[in-house]
FIBA-373960 format. One line per 3 residues: number of its first residue (from 1); their letters; for each residue x, y, z of N, C-alpha, C. Coordinates in steps of 0.02 Angstrom, whole numbers, plus 50000, padded with zeros to 5 digits. Layout:
<recs>
NUM) A) X Y Z X Y Z X Y Z  ...
</recs>
This chain:
<recs>
1) MQR) 47617 48742 50601 47619 48797 50553 47670 48848 50578  47713 48871 50532 47764 48919 50550 47736 48990 50547  47750 49028 50599 47725 49096 50601 47766 49141 50554
4) RCD) 47735 49193 50531 47767 49239 50484 47832 49270 50512  47831 49290 50576 47890 49323 50604 47950 49275 50608  47937 49209 50615 47992 49160 50616 48024 49154 50547
7) RNR) 47985 49159 50494 48012 49153 50426 48058 49212 50409  48042 49271 50434 48080 49331 50417 48145 49340 50457  48157 49298 50506 48216 49306 50548 48281 49292 50511
10) KRS) 48278 49256 50455 48337 49240 50417 48362 49299 50375  48320 49348 50366 48339 49407 50327 48394 49444 50364  48444 49468 50326 48500 49503 50358 48476 49568 50388
13) KRR) 48507 49585 50443 48489 49646 50478 48536 49702 50458  48513 49763 50465 48553 49822 50449 48611 49826 50499  48671 49844 50474 48728 49851 50518 48715 49909 50566
16) AIH) 48734 49900 50627 48724 49951 50678 48780 50003 50676  48780 50043 50622 48831 50094 50614 48796 50162 50620  48816 50198 50672 48784 50262 50688 48832 50320 50678
19) CPI) 48804 50378 50663 48843 50439 50656 48873 50457 50724  48938 50469 50727 48969 50486 50791 48945 50553 50819  48917 50596 50776 48894 50662 50797 48820 50660 50818
22) HNC) 48776 50631 50775 48704 50633 50786 48675 50568 50813  48714 50515 50813 48692 50449 50836 48634 50419 50796  48626 50441 50732 48575 50413 50689 48608 50360 50644
25) YMD) 48567 50315 50615 48595 50266 50568 48626 50301 50509  48681 50272 50484 48712 50298 50424 48709 50245 50369  48702 50268 50307 48699 50223 50250 48767 50220 50217
28) SVS) 48789 50160 50199 48852 50152 50164 48843 50175 50092  48892 50212 50066 48889 50236 49997 48952 50215 49958  48987 50165 49984 49046 50139 49949 49055 50066 49969
31) QKY) 49101 50034 49935 49120 49967 49956 49169 49973 50014  49185 49916 50044 49235 49914 50097 49304 49907 50065  49351 49947 50088 49420 49942 50064 49464 49917 50121
34) GLF) 49486 49855 50114 49526 49823 50166 49592 49859 50178  49618 49852 50240 49680 49883 50259 49734 49831 50269  49796 49851 50260 49853 49808 50271 49908 49847 50304
37) TEQ) 49958 49812 50328 50016 49845 50358 50080 49811 50336  50134 49849 50336 50200 49823 50321 50245 49828 50382  50218 49851 50438 50258 49864 50498 50235 49821 50556
40) AGQ) 50284 49790 50589 50270 49747 50646 50240 49788 50703  50261 49851 50710 50235 49894 50763 50160 49904 50760  50133 49908 50699 50061 49916 50693 50024 49852 50713
43) LQE) 50055 49795 50702 50024 49732 50724 50027 49727 50800  50082 49750 50830 50088 49750 50902 50036 49795 50935  50021 49852 50903 49969 49897 50929 49901 49863 50930
46) RGI) 49893 49813 50888 49829 49777 50883 49828 49712 50924  49879 49704 50967 49878 49648 51014 49918 49587 50994  49956 49590 50940 49996 49532 50919 50064 49538 50952
49) ARR) 50089 49482 50978 50153 49481 51013 50209 49504 50966  50260 49535 50994 50315 49564 50955 50347 49514 50909  50364 49456 50935 50398 49404 50895 50354 49381 50837
52) EAM) 50290 49368 50852 50243 49345 50800 50233 49399 50747  50230 49462 50769 50222 49517 50721 50282 49522 50675  50342 49515 50703 50404 49518 50663 50406 49461 50613
55) LLV) 50386 49401 50634 50385 49343 50589 50334 49352 50533  50276 49378 50550 50224 49389 50499 50247 49437 50445  50275 49493 50466 50298 49544 50418 50356 49518 50376
58) AAK) 50400 49479 50408 50457 49452 50372 50435 49400 50320  50385 49361 50337 50361 49308 50293 50317 49334 50236  50274 49383 50252 50223 49403 50203 50234 49472 50173
61) TTV) 50278 49510 50196 50290 49581 50178 50231 49626 50194  50171 49608 50174 50111 49646 50195 50062 49598 50228  50031 49623 50281 49985 49582 50320 49917 49617 50321
64) SLQ) 49865 49581 50303 49797 49608 50304 49774 49619 50376  49743 49676 50388 49717 49692 50455 49644 49669 50458  49632 49615 50492 49565 49587 50497 49519 49632 50539
67) GEW) 49458 49641 50515 49409 49681 50551 49419 49756 50546  49460 49778 50497 49471 49849 50487 49466 49865 50413  49434 49921 50397 49428 49942 50328 49410 50016 50324
70) LEA) 49413 50042 50263 49390 50110 50249 49323 50104 50213  49276 50148 50231 49211 50147 50199 49180 50216 50204  49143 50236 50153 49110 50301 50153 49037 50292 50174
73) FWC) 49013 50339 50216 48945 50336 50241 48911 50404 50232  48846 50401 50220 48804 50460 50213 48763 50467 50277  48766 50527 50308 48727 50541 50367 48670 50588 50347
76) EEC) 48610 50569 50362 48551 50610 50344 48551 50676 50382  48573 50675 50445 48574 50736 50485 48630 50783 50463  48689 50756 50450 48746 50798 50428 48737 50821 50356
79) QET) 48698 50783 50317 48687 50795 50246 48754 50794 50208  48797 50746 50225 48860 50739 50189 48888 50669 50195  48933 50654 50149 48968 50590 50148 49036 50600 50179
82) KWY) 49055 50554 50223 49121 50556 50254 49152 50487 50251  49218 50485 50245 49255 50422 50245 49277 50406 50316  49264 50344 50336 49281 50322 50404 49327 50262 50403
85) HVH) 49369 50259 50455 49409 50199 50469 49365 50159 50516  49344 50100 50494 49297 50059 50532 49335 50001 50564  49323 49991 50629 49349 49934 50667 49289 49893 50687
88) KHE) 49289 49829 50670 49234 49786 50691 49262 49733 50738  49234 49730 50798 49252 49679 50846 49187 49645 50867  49182 49580 50848 49120 49542 50856 49065 49578 50818
91) SIY) 49013 49605 50850 48961 49640 50812 48960 49715 50827  49014 49740 50856 49018 49811 50874 49064 49847 50824  49038 49902 50797 49075 49943 50749 49099 50006 50783
94) KLS) 49164 50020 50775 49193 50082 50802 49217 50123 50743  49194 50185 50737 49212 50227 50681 49255 50286 50703  49302 50303 50659 49341 50364 50667 49352 50392 50598
97) LAP) 49352 50458 50592 49364 50488 50527 49431 50463 50499  49432 50446 50436 49492 50418 50405 49546 50470 50399  49602 50461 50435 49657 50509 50428 49692 50501 50361
100) AEI) 49726 50553 50339 49758 50553 50273 49808 50496 50265  49846 50480 50317 49898 50429 50311 49871 50358 50303  49809 50347 50322 49781 50279 50318 49766 50258 50246
103) WQQ) 49758 50307 50201 49743 50291 50131 49799 50251 50099  49859 50258 50125 49916 50221 50098 49914 50148 50117  49872 50130 50167 49866 50061 50190 49806 50026 50159
106) ATG) 49767 50060 50119 49706 50030 50091 49721 49995 50025  49683 49942 50011 49692 49905 49949 49638 49924 49899  49659 49941 49839 49612 49954 49784 49572 50017 49788
109) VIH) 49595 50067 49823 49557 50128 49832 49595 50186 49801  49558 50234 49773 49587 50295 49748 49576 50348 49801  49628 50382 49821 49623 50434 49873 49571 50486 49851
112) PHR) 49524 50504 49895 49470 50550 49876 49495 50619 49857  49551 50640 49886 49581 50705 49868 49638 50688 49820  49625 50699 49757 49669 50672 49705 49742 50692 49712
115) NPS) 49784 50651 49684 49856 50661 49684 49873 50725 49646  49906 50774 49676 49920 50836 49641 49969 50829 49583  50006 50774 49580 50053 50765 49525 50019 50739 49461
118) VGE) 49955 50720 49466 49918 50697 49408 49885 50756 49373  49896 50761 49308 49868 50817 49270 49793 50814 49264  49762 50870 49247 49689 50875 49241 49663 50827 49187
121) FTY) 49697 50823 49130 49675 50780 49075 49674 50706 49098  49729 50684 49129 49734 50614 49151 49681 50599 49204  49671 50646 49249 49620 50637 49301 49551 50630 49270
124) RQS) 49533 50674 49223 49468 50672 49189 49459 50605 49153  49511 50582 49118 49507 50519 49081 49495 50460 49128  49527 50461 49185 49520 50405 49232 49451 50403 49263
127) RML) 49416 50459 49266 49350 50462 49297 49293 50449 49248  49307 50446 49182 49254 50439 49132 49229 50368 49128  49164 50362 49121 49132 50298 49110 49108 50295 49038
130) GGN) 49113 50238 49007 49086 50230 48939 49134 50248 48883  49190 50277 48898 49241 50290 48847 49224 50345 48798  49179 50391 48814 49162 50446 48768 49211 50504 48777
133) SVK) 49274 50490 48767 49325 50540 48780 49353 50571 48716  49321 50560 48659 49344 50586 48595 49343 50663 48595  49296 50692 48631 49289 50765 48632 49353 50800 48657
136) DFW) 49393 50765 48696 49455 50795 48721 49508 50802 48666  49499 50769 48610 49548 50770 48557 49526 50813 48498  49470 50847 48502 49447 50889 48447 49492 50951 48443
139) VMN) 49509 50968 48383 49552 51026 48372 49508 51083 48346  49517 51141 48377 49478 51199 48356 49520 51238 48304  49490 51260 48250 49525 51300 48198 49524 51373 48214
</recs>
């Protein structure tokens, strides 16, 4: 007969991602946004040989950075959501606050501090769900 604790071992475990300030568990509040690079130097910083890095960038133009992504987390102690640059090596997660320049390397993400060249109307339209945007076109007499 199989014991109950043996049956539950297949259930996925919570990722060991802790707040760098309070060391408490943090909850993810976004999807993972993968990172890429267009520069051989960034691949070299991650341990890839110079020649191989140059060949990769020349062949692919952009190279996906494995084990790195942007993700937003909620900390119960901080009572706020912060965006982090996450590095995963084996089962260890290393977090650092996402610097502004890294947003340009993310795939499929909208920068949290909106582009100042985008007008208020366009920004509002892009954030609406359900398409109830007719009210923006009403003309007042």
